[in-house]
N, C-alpha and C positions, 0 to 999 in steps of 0.2 A: 706200530699197531700190533696189538696183540691178537692171538688167534680167537679170544673170546669176542673182541669187537668186530672182527671179519665174520664171524657167525651170525651177527646181528644184522650185517650188511645183505642186500638184495643181490644175489649172484644169478646170472644167466649161463647156463651151459649152452654154447653156440655149437650146433652140430648140423649134419646134413649138407644144406647147401646144393649147389647145381654142378659140382665138379664130377669127374667121372669115379671118384672115390667116395661118392655119397652114401653108398650103403655101409661102407666101413665106418665112416664118420659117424653115422647114426648109432653103430655099435659101440664105438668109443665114447661118444656122448652118453649114452645110457648107462654105461659102466661107471663113468665120472658121477653122473647125476646120482645113481644108487648109492656110491660111496659118501657123496656129500650129505644126502638125505640121513644116511645112517649115522654120520657124525654129528647131525644137528644143525647143518648149514640151512639158512633161508634161502633156497634155490628152486629155479625152474628151468625146464628143458626147452630151448628155442630152436625150432627147425628154420634155419635162416633163408630167408626170401627176399624179393625185391622191396618189401616193407620193413626191413630190419631196422631202419632207422626210427620209423614211427613205433615199432614194437618195443625198443629199448627205451624210448622217451615215455611212452605210455605206462609202461611197467616200472618205471623209474629204477632202472637197474643201475646198481652202483658198482658191480664188478663182473667181469666176464671171464669165464673159463672156456678157453678155446679148445675145442674137439674137432675142428674143421681140418680136412686133409685135402690138399691139392687145391688148384684153381684160385680164385679170389680170397679164399680162406687162409691161404697159406703163403701167398706171393706179396705180402705187404699191404694188400687193399683193405682186408678187414681191420688190420692193425691201424692203418691211416684214418679210417672212420672212427674207430674207437678212440684214437687221439684227439681228434676233432670235438667229439662228444665229451671228451674229459673222463672217460670210463677206463679205469685201469683193467689190465688184461694179463693173463699168462702167457709165457712164453717170449720169444724174441720180439724186437721191435720191427719197425717198417723196413728199414735198410737191410739188415741180416737176414729178415724173412724173404725179400725180394732177391737177395744174392743168392741164398741157398736154393731157392726154387729154380733159378737161372742156371742151368749146368754149365754153360758156357761161360758166363761171367765168373762164377765160383771157380772153375777150373783154371782159369787164367790167374785168379788170386792165389790159388793153392800152389800152382807151379811157380809162381814169383816167390812164394814164401818157402820154397824149398820142400814142399810136400809132394811126393812122387804122383804122378798121374800117368795114365794110359795114353798112348798116341791116339789123335782124333781129328776129326775135321767137321765142320759145320756146313749143312746144305740148307738153304732157305727157299721157301716156296712164297713168291710174290702174292700179295692180294689182288683180287679182281678176276674178271672173267678169263683172263689169259694166264692164270696162275700157273698152269702146267705147260705153258708155250715156251719156246725157246728164248732164253735170255742169256746173253753173254755174261761171262764172268766179270764181275766189277772189280777192277784193280784196287780200289780204294775201300773195298769191303772189310778190310782187316781179317782176312782169312776165310770169309764167309762166301761159299759159292752157291750158284743159283740152278735150281733144277730146270732142265735136264741136263745142262752144259756144265758138268763137274768132273774133275778128275777122279780116277779110282785112287783110293787111299794107297799110300806107299808103304803101308805096314802090314804084317803077315796077317791071313786069315786064320780063325774066324773073326767077324767082326759083329759087334752089338750095334743095333740101330735103335735109337730112342728119342722120343721128343725131348728137345732142350729144356722143356718147362713144365714137366709133369712128375708125378712120384708114383710109388707103390708098382712100379714096373708096368704102368700103364702103357700100352703101345709099344713095348719092348719086344724085339725079335732077334734071332740069330742068323746071320748069314755066313753060310760055309763055302759058297761058291761066288765068285766076282759076278758071275752072270745074274744072279738072283737079286742083286743089289737094285737094280732100277724097278722091279716089280714090287719089291719090299717098300721102296720109297713111295711108290704109287699109293699103297694101302696105308701108309703112315701120314702122308702129307694132308693138311688143311691149308687153306689160304692163310698166309701171315705167319704160318708156323716154321720154326727151325728145328731141324733134326740133327741129331749127333750121331755120326758114325764112329765108333771107337773100337780100338782094338781089344778083343776079349782076353783077359787075364786069366790063365788056367791056375788053379790053386784052391786056398780055402777062403771062404767067404766069412769076414768077421765083422761084427757089429758091436760098436762101443757106446755106452751110454754116458753123456755128460751132463751132471747136475749141478748148476751154478757153475762154480769154478774148479769142480773136482770131477774125477773119473770114477763113475759109480761102479763099472765092471764092463765085461764084454761076453758076448756069446758067438759060438761057431754055429753056422746054419749048414745043413746037409739035405738039400732038397731031393726028393725022388724024381723030379723033373730035371731037365737039362741044365736049367739054371733057376735061380729064386725068382719065380715069376709070380704073377697076382694070385693064381690058384694055390701055389705052394705056401704063399704068405698067410692066406686067410682060410684055408681049408684044414681042418683038424687031420692029423694023421700023415700028411703029405711031406713033413719036413722033420728031421730029427735036429733037436737043439742040444749043443754040447756047451755046457757051462761049467768052470772057465773054458776057453778054447783051448784046443790041444795044441798048442804052440810052445817052443822052448821059452824060457824066461826072458831073454834078452829081446826076442822077437815080440813077444807080448808086451813088454814095457815099451818098446819103440812104437808099436800100434797106438797104444794108449796115450804116449806122448803126442804122437802126430794128430790124434783125434782132438785132444784138447787145444792144440794149436791151430787146427782148422776152425774151430769154433771161435777162437781168439780173433783170429785175422778177419773174419766175416762179421764179427760183433755179436755173436749169439748170447742169449741170456735165458735164465730158466732152464729146461730140459731140452736136450738135443740127442739125436742118435746118428753116429757117424759110421758109414759103411766103407769097409776096404776088401780088396781082394790081395791075399799074400800069396805071392806066386812060389814056384817050387824051389827058388833061390832064397826065400825068406824076405823077399823085398814087398813091403805093403804099397799098394796103389789105391789112392782114395777114390771112391765112386761118388759119393755125394754127402751133404749133410742134411738131415731131417730136422726142421725146427718144430713141428708138430706131429711127432710120431704116434703111431697108433696105440691105443690103450685098450684093445679087445682081448678077450681071453687067449688069442693066438699070437698076440703082440709081443715084440721082443723087450721093450722097455719094463713092462711089469715083470717078466721072467728075470731080467738082470737085476731090479730092484730086489726081487725075493731071494736072489742068490746072495746079495749084500745084507740080508736081514731086515729089509725093509718092506712091510706090508703094502698092499695096493692103497689103503687108507693113508698111511704113514706118506706115501709118495705123493698122492694128491694134495695133503696138507703142506708138505714141503714145497711143491710147485706154486701153492697160494703165498707162502711166506716168501718166496724168492720174488714174487711179482710185486709185492707191497713193501719191500726193504730196499 
């Protein structure tokens, strides 16, 4: 299908939604919508709500450009809906989206595939009124422990505590004293949620952009905060971006190779961003894969694309091409 034919198709830029990343999604969506309009595409911005199926049918949408972040927009649910409706869309499919959003599942796959990961454990909060009541550890839970009866991690402090199914550093905190872990978990837990307690890797934070089956480039982030949290990601001036990362050639090539492998083993398509911590010994540890990375003015993927000689409009056009080929 040619770019001209796609221009004639009715495109919906799906943004907003109900996740905790709603505001960032709206900013990403608006940037994408502006670019599409500038290039002459027949498009409209759609703030995703409970009536999204009716909206897509009523507006006779023929192609969806996904600008959703987190929640049901990024975990495979929206991708599944679009598959049922027969509407092509940008980014990864159902399974890859679900795996990437689930840090527990993806981490097991990465470790099995020889991609270094940080030591961690999973603590679950059962649903129901007794969500925080004492529940004995289930020996058949495949390494999942239940709050509040869980063992202290057997890896060194500090620890990073984060929801196992969110992005953009939502709900992430640092624990430097083991005595703080329980109070930290109480703030993080909601019924039915799993929380990952992971060893904090000291070193350089490197983000690699994968476009299709190739590495587009990478960036090193140096936040003014203790770690690359939500504010550092989306507040201008709070983070220094170094492109390309200040790594030696062999280490950088290894990080890029691991990033591409990570996307391949969980089946990513389109554009993805793979995040690593490279420790002081030069060993990269994967943090996560983002299948719908941010596209705002402070987002990393547009910065990486620009460093590779690709304008924002070119990037948007290539994402569409990958989705329809």
